[in-house]
N, C-alpha and C positions, 0 to 999 in steps of 0.2 A: 753208126748207128745201129743201133736194136729196135726191131721191130717184134710186135707181137699184137696177135688177135684173136680175143677169145672167141670158141664159137656158142658162149650165152651169150658174150656182151656184144658181140661185132663192133669194138672199139677198138683203134688201132693206137700205140705208143710210140712215138719216133722222137729219138735225140741226135742230133749231129755230136758224132765224136768230137769234144775238145782238143786244143793242141795240148794242152800241159798234162804231164800225168796224174798231176793233184786234183784238176779239172777231171777228168777222164774218171778216176778212181771215185769221184762224190758223184757226179754224173749218173755212172751206171750204179751204184749203189743205190739211188734215188729211184731209177727206175726198177731196176730187180725188186726191190723191197716190195716193191705194188705187186709183183707177179711168183715171187718164190720167197718161202719161209727164210728165216735167219741159219736154217742148218745148213744151206750152201756153202759156207765157210767152216773151213776144218773144226773139228771139235777132239778135246783130250780125254772126253767121258765114254770111252769104248764100249760100255754097257749099254749105254742109249745112244749111242753117236748116230747119224745120218752119214752113208757116205755119197757124195755125189759126184756122178759122171756126166761130163759134156763130150758129146760125139759130135764130129764135124767131120763133111768131105774136104778133100785135099782142096786149096783156093783155084782158080781159073789156071787152066792150062794152055800153052802154047802149042793150039791143033793137038796131033797125034805125040808132041814130043813129051819126054818127061822133065818139062821146067815148064814153071810159072811164067804167066804174061805179068806186065807191068801190074795189072789192075789186080792180078792174081800176088803180087808182091803187097800191093798197098792192103790187101783184104788179110793178108798175113800178120800185118802188122796192126791192125785193128783187133784182130784176133789176140794178140798177144798184149793189149789193154785189158780186152775183156778178161782175160784168161787171169791176169796180175789183179784185177780189181775182187775178184771171185776167189781168189786164194789158192789157185791151182799149183802142184807141188809134184803133182807125177804126170807124164807127158807119154802116151806110147804112139808110137806112128809104124807104116809100113816102111821096108825097105825100098824106098823109092825116092829119088830125089821132088817130086812134086809133092808128097805129102811131107817128107822132112824140110822141104822148105818154108811149108806152112806152119812145121813147128817150131821149126828155129827161132823164129823170134821171139817166143813164148817163153824157150827156153833159155832162152839168153838172160830176158828180161828176169825171170826168176830164179836162175843159176841152178837150171838143173840138166841131168841128162836127158837125150829123148829114148825111150826105149824100145826096142824094136819087137814086132808081133809078125805071126805070117797069117794062115789063114784063119779069121774066129771061129772058137768051136765054142760048145756048150762046157766043155769042160775049160776053155780058157777064161770064160766070163765068170765061172764058179770061182776060179782063181782070184780073180780080180776084187770080187767082194770080199772074198776070204782077206786079202793080204792089203787091201787097201779101206779098211774100215774108219770112219770118223775123217777121210782124208776127200779130197776134192782132186778127181782125175781127168784130165783130157785126151780124150782120144780121135786120133786123126786116120780117116777109111777115105773109101772110095767111093763110086756111085752105087757101087753092085753090093758094098758089104757095110757103109754107114748106116742105113736102116734096117739091116739085118743086127748090127753091133746092138743099137739102141734099143731093138725088140727083145732082142735075147736079153737085157739088161733089166729091161721091164716085164720079161715074162709075158711079152706079148706076140703076135704074130710080125713077122719084119715092117718095119715102118717103109712107106713110099717115098722115093725121092727120084725125081727128073735125073736124065741123062746130062743135062745144060743146066744144072741147078746147082749154086755153089754158096749159096747163105744160109742152108739151111743149120738150126742149131738146135739138137736135140738135148736135154735137160732129164737124167734120170736119178731119182732119190731115192736111194734104197735105207729101210731102217727095219727095226724089229717090227715097228707097228703096220707096215707093209710096203709098197713101192709107191711112187708118184712120176709121172712123167709127162712132159712137155715139149712142146716145138716152138722155138722162135726164130727169128730172123735178123742176122746182124749185116753191119755193112751196108753198102748199094745194093739194090735187086739185081741179081744173076738173071739170066735169058730165062731158064727155066723157072722162076719163081712165078711171072708171067703168067702161066699153063698150071700153076699149084693151086689147088682148090682150098679156098679159104675154111674150111669147115676142117681140114687137117690143121690148122694151126690150133696152138692154145694148148689149154690140157688135156691129153691123150686120155687116160684112163688111170685109175689107181687097180694094184694088183696085189695081193698080200699072198698069193702063189701060183702056181705054175698053172699054165693054162693048156 
């Protein structure tokens, strides 16, 4: 399930994730086609290419343990279907079981390795933008880093994410013409999503330079 609420239209889009890969691809493409431009998919023209970053928090964890719950495992499978539909070929994760567990189904699906990163920094963000021009990149973080990473990519302040919020999906598109970002939700609602401000969903802001 992918959910979107625009701060302008206040309209929700919902879709149950189909069972077959073909249905998943078609369903997600139709939904996302109404929300984001075709630049979401990898491009070969580097000069005018748009680089797309998908930033998520790891899926539901088992209390304070470094592992996913059954709900978290299910969310990771939904993320894999979503990532495949959006042509993700580069995946970054911290070196924890819960983040790697969230990223692993997607990595297996698209046959790519999970790249490790530590504490996000402006220098690391700059290297991502430089090294992955025209690609679609998935980054899996934590409750205290996911919003920071998305904010740095978008040249904005850190985006808020609740401690018990697991279904937030930040999409940041970087191009020569500027930067666009939006916030979606995927999979079933997590507890933290119940307390999220609807105005914080949808298109966030466009930025052409650092703020």
